[in-house]
C-alpha positions in Angstrom: 32.2 -22.3 95.9 31.5 -24.2 92.9 28.9 -22.9 90.4 27.3 -25.1 87.9 25.2 -23.7 85.2 23.4 -25.1 82.3 23.2 -21.8 80.5 25.5 -18.9 79.7 27.5 -17.1 82.4 25.6 -13.8 82.2 23.4 -12.5 83.9 23.9 -15.2 86.4 27.4 -14.5 87.3 26.9 -10.8 87.9 23.8 -11.5 89.9 25.5 -14.1 92.1 28.4 -11.9 92.8 26.1 -9.1 93.8 24.2 -11.4 96.2 27.4 -12.6 97.8 28.6 -8.9 98.1 25.5 -8.1 100.0 26.4 -10.6 102.5 30.1 -9.5 102.9 31.7 -11.9 100.4 34.0 -10.7 97.7 35.4 -13.1 95.1 39.2 -13.1 95.3 39.3 -11.6 98.8 37.5 -13.9 101.3 36.2 -16.7 98.8 37.2 -18.5 95.7 34.5 -19.4 93.2 35.0 -22.1 90.3 32.6 -21.6 87.4 31.5 -24.4 85.1 29.1 -23.5 82.2 27.4 -26.2 80.1 26.5 -23.6 77.5 23.0 -25.3 76.9 24.6 -28.8 76.3 22.9 -31.2 78.9 25.4 -33.8 78.2 28.3 -31.8 79.5 26.7 -31.3 83.0 27.8 -34.7 84.6 31.5 -34.0 83.7 31.4 -30.5 84.8 29.8 -31.5 88.3 32.5 -34.3 88.5 35.1 -31.7 87.9 33.9 -29.5 90.7 34.0 -32.5 93.1 37.6 -33.2 92.1 38.3 -29.3 93.0 37.2 -30.3 96.5 34.8 -27.2 96.6 32.8 -26.9 99.8 29.5 -26.2 98.1 28.1 -26.5 94.5 25.4 -24.0 93.5 23.4 -25.2 90.4 21.6 -23.0 88.0 19.4 -24.2 85.2 17.1 -22.5 82.8 13.3 -22.9 83.4 11.9 -25.9 82.0 15.1 -27.8 81.7 14.7 -31.5 81.8 17.7 -33.4 82.8 17.2 -37.1 82.0 
């Protein structure tokens, strides 16, 4: 799983791991997660997304803050 987030890692990372655990998925045991954080810098998102594509992840989960405008 590739995770692309506009904001900071927490609390998203902890909540995401918890949701996966509820469905029987445990990071490091039966899945791998590649995290990429833009730290509020919109201009970094395209490069981070491209990096996840190069990593050949099966799915990309994107998280953004409310009201975020990606133009």
